[in-house]
Structure formats: C-alpha cells, structure tokens
N, C-alpha and C positions, 0 to 999 in steps of 0.2 A: 504493500499499498503506499510506503514511503517514496518508493521511486516515482509512483504516479503522481503523489503531490507534487513533487519536485518538477515533474514535467507541466503540471498545470502553472505553477508558479514561474516557470521559465517562460510558458508561451505567453502569460497575461504580460509580463515585462517584454517580450517582444512586440506583442501588439501595441504596447503604450510606447513604446520606443519608435514603432514605425509611424504613430500618428503624431507623435513629435515630429518625427524626421519629414514627413509630408506636409505639417503647417510651416517648417523652417524652409522646406522647398518651395512652397508656394509662396511664402513671404519674399523668398530672394527671388523669385521669378518676375513678382510685381516690382519689387524694386528696381529688377535690371528692365524691365519693359519701359518703366517710367523713366529711366536714366538715359536710354538710348534707343532709337529706333531700329537698330539693327536686331534687338531681340523681340521684334514684333509678334513674332511666330509663337513665342512662348505662351502668349494668351490661349493658343489652343489646349495646351497643358492644365491651364488654370480651369477652363471651363470642362474638360475631360472629368475633373474632380468632382464637378456637380453631379455627375452620372454615377457617382460611387455608391456602393451598395453599404457602405460604413458611414454611420450617422454623424460619427466626430470629422471625417474627411469633407463631408458633404458641408457642414455648418463652417469649418474652415475654409472650404472654396467659396462659400457664399460671402463670408468675413472680406477674403481676399479680393473677389470680383466686385463688391460693394466699394473697396478703398481704390481698387484700379480705374473703375469708370466714372466714379465721382471726382477722380484727379483728373482725367483725360476731359470730362465736361468742364470742370474750371478753368482749365488749360485752353480751351476750345479746339482741342485736337480730335473733336469727332465731325465729320461732314456735316455742314449745315444746309437744309435744302431739300428736294425733292431727290431720294438716294436712288441712284441706278441700279437695276438688277446686277447680279454678281455672275450672271450668266453672261451678259453684255461686257464685263469686265474680262472674264475668262475669253471671250472671243475677240476680244480687240478692239469691240466697236466702241467702248468707251473704259477709260476716258480717252479723249481726243488725243493725236499727236500734239506735244508740245505741254501738256498738263504736266506740273512739277511733281516731284517725287514727293514733297511735303502734301500735296493735295490726294496723290494716289494713297498715302499713309492713312490720312483722314476717311477717306472711303472705305478702306479695310478696316479700320478701327470702328466705325459705324455699323457694318455688318456685323461685326463681332459683337457689338453693344446689344443689337436686335436680337440675337441668336440668344446672349445672355439673358435679356428681358423675357424670351420665351420661354427659357428652361425655368427660370424663378415663376414665372405662372405656372407651369406645370407642377412645381414643388409645394403650390398651396394646395395641391390634392394628395400631397404625400403622407403615409399612414402614421408618421411620426412626428407628433405636435411640434417638438423644438424646431425640426427642419421648416414646417412650415410658417412657425413665428419668425426664424431667421429671415427666409425667404420673404416674407411681408415685410419686415422692416427695412430689408435691402430694397424692394420695390419703391416705398414710400422715400427712401433717401433718393434714388435715381428721379422719382416725381418732383423733388425737391430741387436735384441739380438741372432737370429740364425745364423747371420755372423760372430759374434764375439765369439759365444760358440755354436759351430755346433752341431746339434743333430744327426750327422751320423759320423760312425767311419771312419775318413779319413785318407791316407798315405800322410802326409804334404810333402813329397819330390816329389810326383807324381800328387796329386791333388789340387784344390783351393775350398777354402770354399764360398759359396755363397747360400742362399735359394731360388734357383732357382723354386723349385716348388710351394712356397708361391708366388713369384712375378708372375708367370705363372697363378695361381689362381685369384689373385688380377686384372690381365689384361684380363682373361677372363670373369670376372664380369664385368668390366668395358664397355668391348666391347657388351653390350647388345643387343639383338634383338627386344625388346619390350620397352625400356625405353631410352629415349635421356640422356645421362650422360656428356652433354657438361658441365655443372657446375661442376660435380664432378672432371672430368678430368681437368679442369682449375684448381682444387684444388691439383690434383696429379702432375701437372706439378712443382710444388716446388722439388719434388722427383725426377723430370727427370734431375735437374742439377747435381746430382751425378753421376759420369762417370759410374759407375760398374752398378747402377740400370738402366741407360739409355741403356746401352750395351745389357743387358737381357730382357728388356723390349721390346726393337726393336724385338729380336728373339723370343720373345713370340708372339707377334703380326703377325708376318711370319707364325707361326706355327698354330695360330688361325684361321686366315683368310684362310690356306691351309684345315683346318680341317671342317670349315664351308662350303666353298666352293665344296669339295667334298660330302657333305652330300644333297648339293643344287642342284646337277648336274641333278637329276630326275624331278624338277620344273623349268625347263629351264635355270638354271645355273645363275639366276640373284639375286643378294645379295638384303637382305630385306632393304629397305630405312633407317630405323633408324639404323641398324647394320652399313651401309656402312657411316651414318653420324658420328657415333660414333669411327669406325676406321679412318676415314680421320681426326677427331678432335684431336684424340690422337697422330696420326702422325704428323700432321702439328703443335704441340706443342712441338715436339722434337726439341731442338735447339743443333744443332751440333759445337763442337768447329772448329777452323781453324788450330791450330798449336797441336804438341805433347805436349809441354810444358804447355799448358792449362788442362792437364789432371792432376788435383791435387786434385779434392774432390771427395772422395770415401767414400762409407758408409761401407764398410768392408776393411780393410787394412790387405793384407795376411801377414803372419808371415814369408814365406819364398818365394823366387824368383818372388817377385811383379812385377819387370819390365817383366817378361817373360809371365805374364797374360795377355791374350786375351783382358779383358777389359781395360787394362793399355796401349793399342796401337791404335794410330790414324787410322792406315790403316784398323784394324778389324773393328772399328767403322763403318768406311766408307764403307767396304764391307758388314756388316750387315744392314747399313742404306740402300745400294742400293739394295739388296736382298728383304727386306721388301717392297721398294716402287714398285721395278718389280713384286712381289708377289700379290701386291694390283692390280696394273693397267692392268696385263694380264687377269682380268676377264673383262665380258661385265658390263660396267656402264652405267646409264643415262647421259644426257647430262649436266644436272645441276651439277652433281659430276665431269664430265670431264672439266667444266669451272672453278670449284673452284681449280682443281689440276693445269691448265694450267696458273692461275694467279699467283700463287706461284712457279710455275716450275723451271724458269729460276735464280731466287735468292735465293731459299730454298731449293730447292731438286738440281739442275745440281751441284751446285758448292761441295756440299759434296759427290757427287758418286765418285767411285774409276775410273769407267769407265763410263762418261757420254755418249759415244757414243752406249751406250746400249738402250739409249731412242729415237734413231734414228727412229725404226719403229713404236714407239708410237706418234712421233711428225709427221712423215709424213702422218699417217693415220688421225691423228685428223687434219692436214693442208688440206687433200682431203675432209673433212665433208662439210666444207663451213659454211658460217654465222660468228655468234660471235667464234664459236669454232675455225675456222680456222684464225681469227684475234688474237686471244690469242696465238695459237701454235706460231706465228709469233716471239715471244719472246724467245721460247726455241730454235727455228729453228736459229735464229741470233747469239745465243752462240753457237751453234754448227757448223755453218759456218765460224765464224770469229776465233773461239778459238781452234776448233778441226777439221777443215779442211773439214767438210762435203760437198758432190758433191751431188747438187739436181737439174739436168738437166733442168726441167719444173718449175724452183720457180718462176721466173718474170713471166712466162704465168698465173700462178696461181694466183700471187699477182696482175696482172694487170685485172684479172675475179674477184677479190675479190671489185673491185672498182664498188659499186652498189648504188642506191640512198639510200639504209638503212644503209651505213657505216656513214652516217651524223648524225644518229639518236642513233647508238648503245650506250650502256655506256662505250664502250672501245675505242671511237673515238680518243681521244688525243693520246693513246698508238697506235693506229695503225698508225697515221699519223707521231708520231714520230720515227717509226721503217721503214716507207716505206721512209721517208727523209733519214735515214741511208741508206738503201738499194740502193736507187738511188743518192748517193753522189758521187759514184765512176765516173770518167771523162772517164773510159774506157768503157763505156757502149755504145752499138751501137745507131746511132742517131734515127735510126727508133723506137726502143724500148721508148727512153725517148720521142720523139714526139708522139709516142702512147700513154703514160702517160698523158702528158700534155693535148693531145686533148680530152682524155676521162674525165678527171677531169673537162676541161673547158665545154663538153657537160653536164656533172651532175650537173654542177654550175647554170644551167638555172633553176633549181627546188630546190636547195638547200636553206635552212634557213641562215639569217645573219650571225649567229654566225660560221657557217661551211664556208661560203663564206670567211670571214677574215682569215681563214686557207687555204682554197684553191687557192686565188690569189696570195697571195705571194710564196706559194708552187710551181706554175706554174712559177712566174717569175724566182725562185730560179733554176728552171731546165733549163730554157733557159740561164741563167748566166753561170751555168758549162758547157753548150752544146752550144757554139754560132753557130753552125750549126742550130740548130732550131729556129733561127730568122727569117728562111723563112717562120714561120708560122704566124709570125707578118707582114712581109714587104714581102707580094705575090703580084707580078705585076697582074695587071687584064686588060681585055680587054673588048669592048663592046659587043663582039660576044661570051664571055665566058658564059658557062652554071651558072644559078643560083643555081644549085642543089649541095651539100657538097658531094665529093667524099667519105668521111669518113663513115666507116661502123662499126657502134655502135654495132651492133649483133655479130659482127667476135669475137671470143674468141681467136685468134691467132694475138698479137701485130704486128707480122711482115705482116700479110695481110689485116689489117686494113686500109691502104691507108691513114695514117694520115698525112704523110710528103707532099701529094697531096693537103691538106685540109688547113685552116687558123682559127685562134683564133677568129672568128668572135663572138661568144659567151661572149667572155670578152668585145668588144664593146659594145654589147647587155646590158650588165651589167653597163655600165655608165649610163643608165637611171633607174638604180634599186629604189624602195624608200628609201632604208636606205641610209642616207648621207655617211655612212662611208664606204658602200660598192661600192657607185658610186666612191667616191672619191679612194678607191684603184684601181678600173677598170681603172681610168684615166690615172694612170701610165704608161699603155702602150702605150698612145701618145707620151713619150717621151723616149729618150736612157736611159735604163736600166743602173744603175749604177754597178759598179764591186762588191761592197759590197752586200753579200747576206743578205736577210732579216731574221731576228732572230722570226721564227715562234714558240718558246717555250712560248713567252708572251701569245700568244692567242690561245694555244692547250687548256685550261681549261675553256675557257670562255664561261658564260652562258647567256641566253637569259636577265636574270634579271640583272646581273651585266653590261651587256650592255645599258640596259636601264636606269638603276642607274647612269651609267656614263654620258649619254647623258644629264639627269636632271641635274647633277650637274657642267656641264660645265659654266664656267664665261662668260659673256659677254664681248667679246672683242672689239666690236666698241661702240664708244659714240653713245647714242641716242640724236638727237635734240631737246632742249626743247627752251621753250619762254625765249628771252633775258631778258625782265623784268616782274618779278611777277605781278598778278594783285591785286592789293591793294585795289580797289574801289569797286570790283564786288559784293562782300557780304554787304558791307556797303550800295551800292546804294538799293539792295534788301531790306535792313530793311527800308530804307526811304519810299521805295514804298508801302511796306507792311502798315506802318503807315498812309500812306495816305488812301489805302483802308477802314483801321477801321474806319477813322475818318469819313469818307463818308457814 
C-alpha cells in the first residue's frame, strides 16, 4: 500500500508542477507577443490552452488572453473598421499591394481577437462554474476595452461608441435553453449596476425573447422552462435607478454629447425596461412563472415603467384566473387603482369570490388580508357589500384553523366599526315564530344578491366554544360593545401554528396556586423510624 501512496503523491506533485509550468509558459508567451511582433504566432498557443480539458489550464489561458487582448486594444494594435475575411488574406486579394507590415499585423491580431471572443462565448456554457465565471469577466473586460477603443470607424459627432454586438452575444449565452444559468446571472449582476450596460442588456433581452418566440410558434408558442427561468432571473436582477441624478456609473464615457446619449437618460431606461417586460409577458407562460412575476410586480416593475397602465390587460387577465394568481394580482391592481385611477367595475365582486376555504392555507394569506383590509377601508362602500364580506368570512371561519381565525375575527370587527349600519348583524331582534334557517346564500357569487343583511353573525357566537382559548376569547368580544379603536391585524397576519403554540407554552402563571401553609417536617422522619422498626423485627 505504501508504494501506491508514493505514486499518488508524486503524480499530484507532477500535475501541480505542470500547471505552474503551463501558467509560467503562457505568461512568458503573452509577454513575448507584446514585446515583439515577430512572436505574433505564439498567440495560437495561448488560444489552444482555452480548449484544454484541465480546469486550471483553461482559467490560466482565460487570464492570459484577457491581458493580451486588452493591452492590444489599448495600444490600438487591432484592425479598426470592416474586417476582411481570412480567406481573402490567404488568397492574396487582401490586403492590397503596398499595405504596410503594421497593418497586416493588426488584421492578423483582429482575427485572433475575434476567435478568442467566440471561444469565450462557448466557455459560458462550460459545465464548470469557475470557468464560466472567468470567461464572463474576460468578455466584460473586452467590452470595456472596445468601448474605450472602438473597433468600428465612427463619426463621433453622430454616433455613440458601445460594444452592442458583444453584449448581445453575452446575453444570448446567458439566456440558455438547456442550462440553468441563475448562478452565472447573479455574477453578471455586478455589471448591471453600470448604466450603459443595463440599458443595452435590456434591449438585448427584448430582442432575444422576440427571436426565440418567433421560432417557437410552430411548437405551441410556449417557451422552454429553463429559458423562461433564465430570462426571468436576468430581468428580475435588473435594479432600476429612481432619479436621473443617479445615472453616474458608466462603463463607457462618451467623448462628445454624453448627455444626449439614450443610455444617460432615465426616461429612455424606463421605456426600454417597460418594453422588455411587456415583450416577455405577452407570451404564454405557465402558472408558476405568473406567480413569480406577480410577486415582484407591484414594487420592482410598475414603479419603473414609463406607462404603468400598459399592465392593465395583464393584471386583469391574471385577476380573472382565480386561486393564488388572483390573490397575487391584487397588489398590482391596488397600485393601478389608487395611483393611476384604474376603473374596474366588477372588482369587489371578484374579491368577494376569492374568499374560499383555501384562502386560509395559501402561501400568500398575509398579503391577501392586508390588501383586502385596504380595499375595504373606505367608509363610502355600500352597506350590503360590507355585510356580505363580513358574513362570508364568518361562515368560512367555522372551518378555519386557529391562526386564520385570529386574523378573521378582528377583520370582521373592523368592518363593523367602519360601517355602524352593519351592527344589525350582531343585534338582530328575533321572535319565537322566526325560522331557524339562515337566509344567507353562500353559493351566490353576487354580494348584492346573497342576503347578508337579512342574516346574523351567529357563526362568531358559535366560535365562543372553540377549543383554542385565544379564539374563544376573541369571539367573546362580540358580546360587548365594540370600541371605536380598530384592531391592528398586522401583528397577527404572519403568525404560524408553531408560534401560536410556543406563545401558549411560554405564558407565565398569573394566578397563585394554593399551597400547604405549614410544611410537613416529620413525614420523612417518621417513615425512617417505621422502617427501622420493620428491620428490627
């Protein structure tokens, strides 16, 4: 066994030494290429290492390539303008006779640079994350270099310099159809903090989604789940500025007319941001993706759109779906109704029908009751509508868990406080001849036709015998005149069954327990004497 271990150690040392040798060799080759043009062909050796099967060799080659071509960009040693094909150069058609050796060198290195970029883009799909991350950082360094030293002939008085094509290519690789790139996208978020990068990434996402969807029309028009996830992850990682004065961090600073550049204007950012999201949401999406979008819509999307009202169709359609999607759509609708004067005729009817037994068990219960409380806070709502909500909640309370009941009961009391006319549900006179049947129609979808005002809140009276003491205590409040001060339900919106149990277990004993006034001092002593007596016998 000992010799085997020695072989393993020696092989490990050999591997480490070979990696170091390769790194030193690459560094020396890069230095020789930059020192003298006669070593230009060594660039092929550097690019060859990018195809290595060893992770450390590839990362070392990426670092060397980055240093080499960023330096060449700074020196302007890469051909600028429309690059002729290598076939033309090999056939002798280009460059024309009389072209200087320096120009030929620039053309040669520009082709090598393009080859390096293509390999780096392929490495973004590598199975090893560290290689993908290194390639991404290298490509963004190239983008910064191209921005400062453009490879295209530009009329600076009319055009702005930015490596759009390179950014589009990077975005295209990030939005893979087969690989989940969420980890790589989170690394890319660092570059999205730069205003110009963010602007052109948003444009690239919109174009990419449009192209992919056009190709997918023949297969039902549904985006691949992995692609959808990558698109959403990238778009949701975009953090938009709120004021134009915040637009200060640019990867490329324009030499002229920087203030007139679209990437330097907040309104243009909002416009592109809006078109990006609308371009994604207009296509058919699965319910899981709808939920992800709706969760962030009200605070991460709507405030940064130039025209939030363009989301009306999407939100109303989501509100009509039912279930958890309808609950989540409430947030966005709340913003549009209160801030942008959205008129939704059947809004309260739909909200009333969302009150089902499942609402107490969904993940977004707290958010729903918080918004429902806001929507029902107006004192101008008709009495029949408020009574219908109070009665429906009371009926659902009969089968609700204790955590939900601690929300529902204060919610009902607050409705009655805001609308004193609903007190008839509590103090309804009864006669001996009155039928015992409840006139309330639980299955009626229209709150105006459910006969809630003709009924009473007998369900709350029933809950006074609930097995949980906190629920029974809360239900007892209906026996006394309700105070004018509303209950704050925000404290109980997030409460869980575990927290409720822990709170009950930690309750201190308030009442003193009666104890024996005089402690028994002779009991054990007498027992010992009796024990001795039995032993003697």
